[in-house]
C-alpha positions in Angstrom: -0.2 8.3 -29.3 -2.6 5.5 -28.3 0.0 3.0 -28.9 2.6 3.9 -25.6 3.9 0.8 -24.6 2.2 -0.2 -21.3 4.8 -1.8 -20.1 8.0 0.3 -18.2 11.2 1.1 -21.2 13.6 -0.7 -20.3 16.1 2.2 -19.0 13.1 3.0 -16.2 14.3 0.5 -14.1 11.8 -1.0 -13.1 10.0 1.9 -10.4 6.4 0.9 -11.1 7.3 -2.9 -10.8 7.0 -3.1 -7.1 4.6 -0.1 -6.3 1.0 -2.0 -7.1 -1.3 -3.0 -4.2 -0.1 -6.8 -4.9 -1.7 -8.9 -7.6 -2.1 -8.6 -11.2 -4.8 -6.4 -11.2 -3.2 -3.6 -9.0 -0.3 -3.9 -11.3 -2.2 -3.5 -14.4 -4.7 -0.7 -13.2 -0.9 0.8 -11.9 0.4 0.7 -15.7 -2.5 1.8 -17.2 -2.3 5.1 -15.2 1.5 5.1 -15.7 0.3 4.4 -20.0 -1.8 7.7 -19.7 0.4 9.7 -17.7 2.9 9.2 -21.2 0.6 10.4 -23.5 -0.3 13.5 -21.6 2.9 14.1 -21.9 3.7 13.2 -25.5 6.5 10.6 -24.1 7.0 7.8 -27.1 7.5 5.0 -23.6 6.9 4.6 -20.2 10.4 5.7 -18.9 11.9 6.0 -15.3 11.3 9.8 -15.5 7.2 9.4 -17.1 6.6 7.0 -14.0 8.3 8.9 -10.8 6.2 11.9 -12.2 3.1 9.8 -12.1 3.9 7.9 -8.7 4.4 11.3 -7.1 1.2 12.6 -9.0 -0.7 8.8 -7.9 0.9 9.8 -4.2 2.1 6.3 -4.5 5.2 6.6 -1.8 8.9 4.6 -2.3 7.0 1.1 -0.4 4.5 1.4 -2.9 1.6 2.4 -0.6 -1.2 4.6 -1.7 -3.5 7.3 -0.3 -5.6 4.9 0.6 -3.2 2.3 2.3 -1.9 5.4 4.1 -5.6 6.6 5.3 -6.1 2.3 6.8 -2.5 2.8 8.1 -3.4 5.9 10.1 -6.8 5.2 10.7 -5.6 2.2 13.0 -2.5 4.1 14.4 -4.1 6.9 15.8 -8.0 6.0 16.5 -7.3 2.2 17.7 -3.6 2.6 19.1 -2.2 0.5 16.3 -4.8 -2.3 17.0 -6.3 -5.4 17.6 -9.3 -3.9 16.0 -12.4 -5.6 14.1 -12.0 -5.1 10.4 -15.8 -3.7 10.3 -14.8 -1.5 12.7 -12.4 -0.4 10.3 -14.1 -0.3 7.0 -16.9 1.9 9.2 -14.2 4.5 9.8 -13.0 4.5 6.3 -16.6 4.3 4.2 -15.4 1.6 2.7 -16.7 -2.0 2.1 -15.6 -4.9 3.9 -14.5 -6.5 1.4 -12.7 -4.0 -0.7 -10.7 -3.9 2.3 -9.8 -7.3 2.6 -9.4 -8.0 -1.1 -8.4 -4.7 -2.2 -6.2 -2.8 0.6 -5.5 -5.9 3.1 -3.4 -8.4 0.8 -0.3 -5.6 0.0 -0.2 -4.2 3.4 -0.2 -7.8 4.9 2.8 -9.0 2.0 4.5 -5.6 3.1 4.8 -6.3 6.6 2.8 -3.6 7.7 -0.4 -5.5 9.3 -1.1 -8.8 11.0 -4.6 -10.8 11.0 -4.7 -11.8 14.2 -8.0 -13.8 16.3 -8.2 -10.5 17.8 -8.4 -8.4 15.2 -5.9 -6.4 13.1 -2.3 -5.3 14.6 0.0 -2.7 12.9 3.7 -3.6 13.1 6.6 -2.1 14.2 7.2 -1.7 11.1 3.9 0.4 10.0 4.2 2.6 12.8 8.0 3.7 12.0 6.6 4.1 8.0 3.9 6.8 9.5 6.6 8.2 11.6 4.6 6.9 14.6 5.3 6.4 18.3 4.7 2.8 18.3 2.7 2.2 21.9 3.6 -0.8 24.3 1.1 -3.3 24.0 0.8 -6.7 25.4 2.7 -9.6 23.2 -0.4 -11.5 23.1 -1.7 -9.9 21.0 1.1 -10.4 18.2 0.1 -13.5 15.7 1.8 -16.9 16.5 4.5 -16.7 13.5 6.1 -12.5 14.4 9.7 -12.4 15.1 9.6 -9.0 17.0 9.5 -6.5 14.7 13.1 -6.7 13.8 12.3 -5.7 9.8 
């Protein structure tokens, strides 16, 4: 049974394709975990049912955020008012190495519009607050990056 296909079957609808941490290693890691769930469940392939069950067990939400992504966002939102806050401060608060934060967690959050890197530090977007179900604090518009077009989407 170790020959379970590591890529989602056509009927899976690609539910895992947009939920990894933004790059190839994350996708590979997620596919290995999906394969493991298929093996444990004696599934012949990774179909939508297997993928959905695995993503729920792995605590991956509909936006592709896992528990660590949500912990990062919640820490910045609750402890630092959404930022700006320095990466060293975030690393200390999460007990994670700075490299792991910059190379594993932040790229996907930035890519998905949850986080901005500014000269003054990391800053959560309105999208992040809405996703967490938290009220966005009033902030000085000068804190936002120069490419911010408001928080419409």
